[in-house]
N, C-alpha and C positions, 0 to 999 in steps of 0.2 A: 193739406194735411192739417187736421187741427190737433193742437197739443192739448192733453187734458190739465186743467187747472183745478185742484182738488182743495176744498177747505179743511183746515186742521184747526180746530180752536179759532183762533183770532187771526190765523196765519193762512195764506194761500200757499200751496207748493205746485209748481210747476216742473215736471221732469221731460226734458227733451231726450226721447229715446232713438230718434232717427235723424239723420242728416237733413237739414232743410234747405230747400232752395230758397233764393232771395225773397221771393214773393211769400213762401210759407214764414220766413222770418219776420217779414212786416205783419204778416197775419197774426202771429204769436204776439207780437207787440202790441197790436190793438186789443186782441183778446184779453192779454194780462190787464192792461190799463183799465178796460172796461169792467173786468171782473174786480179789480181793487176798487174801482168806484162804487159799482152796485153793491158790494158787500161791505165797504168801508173797512176793508182789512187793515189791521195794524202792521202786518208783516208780510213779506214775500219772500220764498225761497225758490231760487231758480236752480235746478239740477241738472248739470251737463255730464253726469258720470259717463253716459254712452257715446259721448262724441270723441272721436280720435281727432277729428279736425275742427279748427275754428278758423273761419277765413277774416279777412280784416272788416268785411261788411257786417258779418254776424256778431264780431266783437264789438264794433260800434253800435250796433241796434241794442246788443245787451246793456252795454253801458248807459246808452240813451234811456231805455226802458226803465233801468234801475233808477235813474234820475228822476225820470218823470213819476214813477210810483212813490219815490221820496217826497216829491212836490204835492203828491195826492194823500200823504200821510203815512204811508207804508214804509217801516224799515225793510232793507234788502240784503239778503245773503245769496252769494253764488256758491254753489258747493259742486263738488265731484271734478274739478278740473284736473285732467290728466296730466302728467309731467310734459308729455309732447306738446300738448296744447299751451301750456304755460311757457314752455321753450319758444315756440312759434309766436306767439303774442310779444314775448320779450323781443324777439329777432325783430318783429315788424314794427317794434317801437309802440305798440298799443298798450295803454294802461288802463286798468278798470279802476277809473277814479271814483271815489266815494262808495265803492262797493265793498263791502267785507266779504271775505271767502272762508269756505270750511271745506275739510277734507272728504266729508260724506254728508248724507242726508241727516243721519241724526244729530251730527254736529251743527249742520245748517240750521235746522229746526231750533236747536238749543241757543244758537248764538242769536237768531232773530227774535226768539222769545226774551232772551237778555236784553237785546237792545230796545224792545218795546218797554219792558219794565224799567229800564234805565230812564226812558225818554219820560215815561208816566211819573217816575219818581221826581225828575227834574221840573215836570210841569207842577206838581205839588208844592215844591220848594218855592217856585217863583209865586205861586197863588198865596202862599202865607204872608 
């Protein structure tokens, strides 16, 4: 199952609407990273609003995907995490290190655009 990855200005939005198998999760990671590279996206929003369960494998892959996307130059925000998912991740001891979160897609897009703007402002200051 392929997850749609949609461009929105200088940001990519990937909304996971169905439970993914481990293979689907790895395919998602590959597709996202390829799209970030191809489009030179400055930001990535991963929306998991529809997921009631995130197992440790998926949590690890999402975390790694976010870190890899940052290496490629994209700021990353994870949005739409259900309270039950947050509780499960905490109980499993999984942390989403270096990944900003937002309550919903609107906030996710706003947050990633803010991060991109802050980064660009930082580059201008260093260049001066």
